[in-house]
C-alpha positions as CSV (number, residue, x, y, z in Angstrom):
1,M,-28.1,-125.3,156.7
2,S,-31.8,-125.1,156.3
3,K,-33.6,-122.3,154.5
4,F,-36.1,-122.0,157.4
5,K,-33.6,-121.0,160.1
6,L,-34.3,-117.6,161.4
7,F,-30.7,-116.8,162.3
8,D,-27.5,-118.4,161.0
9,E,-24.7,-119.4,163.3
10,E,-22.8,-116.3,162.3
11,D,-25.7,-113.9,163.1
12,S,-26.0,-115.2,166.7
13,T,-22.4,-114.4,167.5
14,D,-22.4,-111.0,165.9
15,P,-22.2,-108.4,168.7
16,L,-23.6,-105.6,166.5
17,S,-26.9,-107.4,165.8
18,S,-28.4,-106.0,169.0
19,V,-27.4,-102.4,168.1
20,A,-30.4,-102.2,165.7
21,N,-32.7,-102.9,168.6
22,L,-31.0,-100.2,170.7
23,V,-31.5,-97.6,167.9
24,D,-35.2,-98.5,167.9
25,V,-35.5,-98.0,171.6
26,M,-33.6,-94.7,171.5
27,L,-36.0,-93.4,168.7
28,V,-39.1,-94.4,170.8
29,F,-37.6,-92.7,173.9
30,S,-36.7,-89.5,172.0
31,V,-40.2,-89.2,170.5
32,A,-41.8,-89.8,174.0
33,L,-39.5,-87.2,175.4
34,M,-40.5,-84.6,172.8
35,V,-44.2,-85.3,173.3
36,A,-43.7,-84.8,177.1
37,L,-41.8,-81.6,176.6
38,V,-44.4,-80.2,174.2
39,S,-47.2,-81.0,176.6
40,Y,-45.3,-79.6,179.7
41,L,-44.5,-76.3,177.9
42,Q,-48.1,-76.0,176.8
43,V,-47.1,-75.4,173.2
44,P,-50.5,-76.6,171.9
45,S,-52.0,-73.5,173.6
46,L,-49.7,-71.3,171.5
47,L,-51.0,-72.9,168.3
48,Q,-54.7,-72.3,169.1
49,N,-56.6,-69.5,167.6
50,K,-57.2,-67.8,171.0
51,D,-55.9,-64.3,171.8
52,Y,-53.8,-64.0,174.9
53,T,-51.4,-61.8,176.8
54,V,-48.4,-63.1,178.9
55,I,-46.6,-60.8,181.3
56,T,-43.4,-62.1,182.9
57,N,-41.7,-60.4,185.9
58,P,-44.4,-57.8,186.3
59,G,-43.1,-54.5,187.8
60,Q,-39.4,-55.6,187.4
61,P,-36.8,-53.9,185.2
62,D,-36.7,-57.1,183.0
63,M,-40.5,-57.3,182.5
64,E,-41.6,-58.7,179.2
65,I,-45.1,-58.7,177.6
66,I,-46.1,-61.1,174.9
67,V,-49.4,-60.4,173.1
68,K,-51.0,-62.8,170.6
69,E,-53.8,-61.4,168.5
70,G,-55.0,-63.7,165.7
71,E,-51.9,-64.8,163.7
72,E,-49.7,-61.9,165.0
73,I,-47.4,-62.2,168.0
74,K,-45.9,-59.1,169.5
75,H,-43.1,-59.0,172.1
76,Y,-42.5,-56.0,174.3
77,E,-39.6,-55.4,176.7
78,A,-39.6,-52.9,179.5
79,T,-37.2,-49.9,179.1
80,D,-36.4,-46.8,181.1
81,A,-37.7,-44.5,178.3
82,T,-40.7,-42.3,179.1
83,G,-43.6,-42.5,176.8
84,A,-44.9,-39.5,175.0
85,G,-47.7,-38.7,172.6
86,Q,-51.2,-37.4,172.4
87,G,-53.9,-38.2,174.9
88,E,-55.9,-36.9,177.7
89,L,-55.5,-37.1,181.5
90,L,-57.8,-39.7,182.9
91,G,-56.9,-39.2,186.6
92,Q,-54.2,-40.0,189.1
93,A,-53.3,-43.0,191.2
94,Y,-52.0,-42.9,194.7
95,R,-50.4,-45.7,196.7
96,L,-51.4,-45.6,200.3
97,P,-49.0,-46.5,203.2
98,D,-50.8,-49.9,203.6
99,G,-50.1,-50.8,199.9
100,R,-53.5,-50.1,198.5
101,V,-53.8,-48.0,195.3
102,V,-56.5,-45.3,195.0
103,Y,-57.5,-43.9,191.6
104,V,-58.8,-40.4,191.5
105,P,-60.5,-39.5,188.2
106,A,-59.5,-36.2,186.5
107,D,-62.0,-33.3,186.7
108,N,-62.9,-32.9,183.0
109,D,-65.0,-29.7,183.7
110,K,-61.9,-27.5,183.7
111,Q,-61.4,-27.7,180.0
């Protein structure tokens, strides 16, 4: 046998010698799949320094609101609870039969 042979006779008949190549192919495929998923889900936009608000299922009982302000991310879920607290009446909104919404400001002169 020569020292300059790339493979010995035993290596060429070993069925597990090609498994190393399959592992390399699987690693490349998995990295490509992860990069594709990250770009599809737009995860880089979540990592940017921009503030944003995401509303899912607006007006539905399972509505969710996600607010990102600076480094802080807040998650809100819709509930049946009625809000209470201090504030002032700004006006009233009416839904017309054709679906339009009309806002009528409150008369603040009555105070």
